[in-house]
C-alpha positions as CSV (number, residue, x, y, z in Angstrom):
1,M,11.6,20.7,-67.7
2,I,8.1,20.5,-66.1
3,F,7.3,23.9,-67.5
4,N,7.8,22.7,-71.1
5,R,4.8,22.2,-73.3
6,G,3.6,18.6,-73.4
7,F,5.4,17.5,-70.3
8,G,3.6,14.9,-68.2
9,K,0.9,12.2,-68.6
10,N,-2.1,14.4,-69.5
11,T,-2.1,17.4,-71.8
12,G,1.0,19.1,-70.4
13,F,-0.4,22.6,-70.9
14,G,-1.2,23.7,-67.3
15,L,2.3,24.6,-65.9
16,F,3.4,25.6,-69.4
17,L,0.6,28.2,-69.6
18,I,1.2,29.4,-66.1
19,C,4.8,30.0,-66.9
20,E,4.0,31.9,-70.1
21,V,1.4,34.2,-68.5
22,L,3.7,35.0,-65.6
23,A,6.5,35.7,-68.1
24,I,4.3,38.3,-69.8
25,T,3.9,40.1,-66.5
26,G,7.6,39.9,-65.6
27,M,7.1,37.2,-63.0
28,T,8.8,33.9,-62.8
29,I,7.9,30.5,-61.4
30,R,10.1,27.6,-60.3
31,E,9.6,24.2,-58.8
32,T,11.5,23.7,-55.5
33,G,9.9,20.5,-54.1
34,E,11.9,17.5,-53.0
35,L,11.4,14.0,-54.5
36,G,9.0,12.0,-52.3
37,K,7.9,15.0,-50.3
38,G,5.6,16.7,-52.9
39,A,5.7,19.6,-55.2
40,R,6.4,23.2,-54.2
41,F,6.4,26.2,-56.5
42,K,7.8,29.6,-55.9
43,I,6.6,32.6,-57.8
44,T,8.8,35.7,-57.9
45,V,7.0,39.0,-58.3
46,L,8.9,42.2,-59.1
47,N,9.1,44.8,-56.3
48,G,6.3,47.3,-56.6
49,K,4.3,45.1,-59.0
50,W,1.8,43.6,-56.5
51,R,-1.0,44.7,-54.3
52,Y,-2.5,43.4,-51.1
53,G,-6.3,43.1,-50.9
54,S,-8.1,46.1,-52.3
55,E,-5.1,48.5,-52.1
56,A,-4.0,50.0,-55.5
57,S,-0.4,49.8,-56.4
């Protein structure tokens, strides 16, 4: 729900755009925080589709 366009008090585009860009690259994002303890987001990156520092993949 928080990744839907227009969600929230302000413009509602931030998390929506992040979700859309990640989807183009084959990644996903989900919110895993607990009520009253803050927000937490997990991004899933496909195996072999990442690089660390200046290493080429």
